[in-house]
N, C-alpha and C positions, 0 to 999 in steps of 0.2 A: 814523217814525224810520228810515233808510234806512242800510245799512251794504254795505260792501266786506268779503267775506272769502276768504282765498285756499285754499279747499279745494273740491272738484269735486261736483257735481251741480246740481239739480234744486231741486224746491219741497218745503219741508218746513213743513207748517202742522199745531201742535198744537192739538187742538180736544177736545170732549168730545161724545159722541154722546147720543141723547136715553136711551139705556142708560147714561150717566154712565161710559162707556168711553173712554179717551182715544184718538185716532187721528193719526197723523202723515200726511200727503200727502207722496207723494216723486214727482215729475215728473222726468224727464230730456231733455235737450234739446240741439241741437247746431245752430244757424245756421239752421235751417228756421223763420225768424220768421212767415211767413205762415200755416205750420201750428200753430206754437205759440200766435199769437194767437187763432185759432179756437178750437183746445182749452182755452185758460185761459177764454175766454169763455163757452164752452159748460160748462164745469165749473162757473163761477160761477152760471149760469144754473140748472143741474138738481142740484148739490151739496145733497143732503137732510140733510146736519148742520147744526148749529148754524152761524150765518153768522159768520166771524172777526169779532172787533168791534175787533181792536187793543190790547185791553189784556193779555190771557194768551196771544196768539196769536203763534207764531214762524212765520214765513215766509221761507223762503231759496231762491231761484230761481238755479239755475246756468246759465250758458250758455257751454260750452266751445270754442265756434267761435273766440273770440278776436273776434268783431265787436261792435260797441257794440249793446245791446238798443233797439230802437225805443221812441219816447215812448209810443204807444199801449198797449204792454204795461206799461209803468210804471205809466200811469195807470189801467188796468183794476185793478191789483194794489192800486193807491195807495188807489182808491176801495173796493174789496172789504175790506181790511183796516185801513183807517183809518191808512195809511203805514207800518204795523209789518212790513216785509219787509226782505230784504237780497238783493243780488245776489252772486254766489261764481263764481268762474272757477278752472278749475283745467286738469289735462293732459288729452289728449285720448283718453280710454279710457272706453267705456259702463261695463263691469263694474267697473272701478276706481271709478267716479264713484259707482255703487251702494253699493258698499263703504263709501266715505265717508260717504254720508248715513247710510246703515243704523246704522252706527256709533255715530253721534249721535242716534239715535232713542231716546227715553226712554219712549214710549208703550208700551201694550201692543199695538197694532195699527197697521199699517202699510197705507196704500191706496197702491199703485204706479199710475203711468201713465206714458206717454209723450208727447212734442209731438204725434205724428202720430193721435191718436184725439180723435174728437169723439163728446162726449155727446150723447144724443138725447131723454132722458126722467129723470125723477127715480125714487125708489124703490127705489135699491141698497144703500143701506148698512145698514139695519135689517134685512133679510132675509139678508144676508150675514153680519151679526155673529150673528144668531141661529144660521144654520148652523155657524159656526167655533165657537161654544159648545156646539154639540149633540154635537161628535166632534173630539176632540184631534187626530185623525189626518187629519182633513181639512186640507190645506196650504194651499189659497187658494180662492176663490170667483170664478169666471169669470162676467163680465157681457157677453160678447159673443153676438150673435144665433146662434141655433143652426144657421143656414145660412151663418156667417162665422167657422168655428171652423179652416179650413183642413182639413178633412175628419176632424179628430181627432172620434173617434166615443165616444158615451157608452156605459155598460154597465149592464145589469140594468132593473130597473123604477123609477119615480117613487121618491123618497124624501120622509119627512115630518118635520120636527124635532118635538120635542114640544108647540111653539108654534104648529106648523101649516104652517110655511115649507116650499113643495115644491122640490126639487131633483133633480138627476141628477149621478151619478159619471161622470168621464171616465176613458177606459180607461188603465191604466198600461203598456200595451206596444204604444201605436200606432206602426206601421211599424218596430217592434223598438226604437224608440229614445225615443219622448216618451212621458212619465210623467204630463203635468198641470202640471208647473211652467212658468210663462211670467212674463213681465215686462210681458204685455199690462196693462190697467185690471182692477184687483181687490183685494181685501182679503185680509189675513194677518197672520200672528201675528209680533212681532219676534223671540219666544223661538224659533222656528223656523228662523229667520236665524242665530240664534247656534248652533244644533245644527251648521249645516256650513260657519259662515263661517272664512275670508272667501270669498267668491264667485270672487276673481281667483285662487285655489288652483287652481280647474279650467279657467282659461282653455287653449283650443287654438289661438289665431290667427283664431278665427272666432267672430262674438257667438251665431249660431244652435247652434254646436256645443257652445259653452260653455253655455248656455241648456238643453241638452240632458243633457250630463254633470251639471248640478246637480241635473236630476230624476232621474237615475238615483240619485244619492245619497240622494235622499229617499226614492226608491222601496225602498232595501234597508232604510230605518228603518220601512218600512210606512207610508208617506203616500200619499196621493191627492188628485185636485183635484175640485172640485165646480163645477157651473154653475147659474147661475139658470136656469128654464125661458125666461125672456123677455130679449131683449136691451136694452142701454142705452146702447151705444156704436157708432160704425161708424169703420173703419179710413180715414182720408183721406192715409195717406203716399204711397201708389200709387209711383211709380216714383222718388220720394226716398228712397231707401233710404241708410243709414248706412253699409249693410256695405262700401262701396268705402273708407270713410273711416278707420274705426277698428280698433282692436284691434292694438296695437303689442306 
C-alpha cells in the first residue's frame, strides 16, 4: 500500500526492537537522490532491529525538493517493507520537517538520520537502547567514528552500563556552543523532544545555529550526549550541503 500525504519529512518506520521497545526511524531528505539511495541501501543492509514485514510497520518518506522520487528508491523500500510505505511532500524547511514527523511519532524511541549518511556495520541499536535506559539524562547516542565527530571531544573516562555496554560522554561546551545535540544518525527518546518542542521555535535562519540553540536548551535541563566507542556510519554528503537551500 503506497500513499501520498501532504506533511513533511522523512522516513518513519515503527518497529519493535529485541528489547520490545518501539522505535521510529526518521530520515530527512531533500533532492540528493544519489545520496538517499546509498543511505537507504546501507541502512537496510546494516539495520539490526527486526526487519519491517509490511504488517505493523509504517514507513513514510518525505522528499521535499519537489522532484519525482526515482524508481530504484521506491523499489528498495517496497522490497524491504512489503509495500507498506508512503511518500510525503511538504514545504522546504528541514527544522519544520523534523517537527512535523516527530509530532506524529508514537513510539518511545526515535532513530534519526539524514540522507547523506552511509551505514557501514551493524550492532548499534541494542547498545544505544541500553545506554539510554541506563541514564535518563543521556539525550542521544552518537554512532559516528571517533575521528569523524568534527572535533567534538569526549570527557572523562569510559562509562559502562549495568549490562556492560561501554560508552563515553561528549563535552557539553565544545567551542562554547555545542552540547551534544545533533541530527546526525543516532537513537533518542521521543519524550525528550517533547520537553523543548517545537524545534522550529529555536530557528535562527541557519540550520547549524538552530541545532546548537536546541542543544543549549537541553544543556539547561541537564542533558548530555553519549557516543559508542566504535563508529557505524560515515558522512557522504561532502559538498552537497543543504545549507544554501534551506531555512526560510
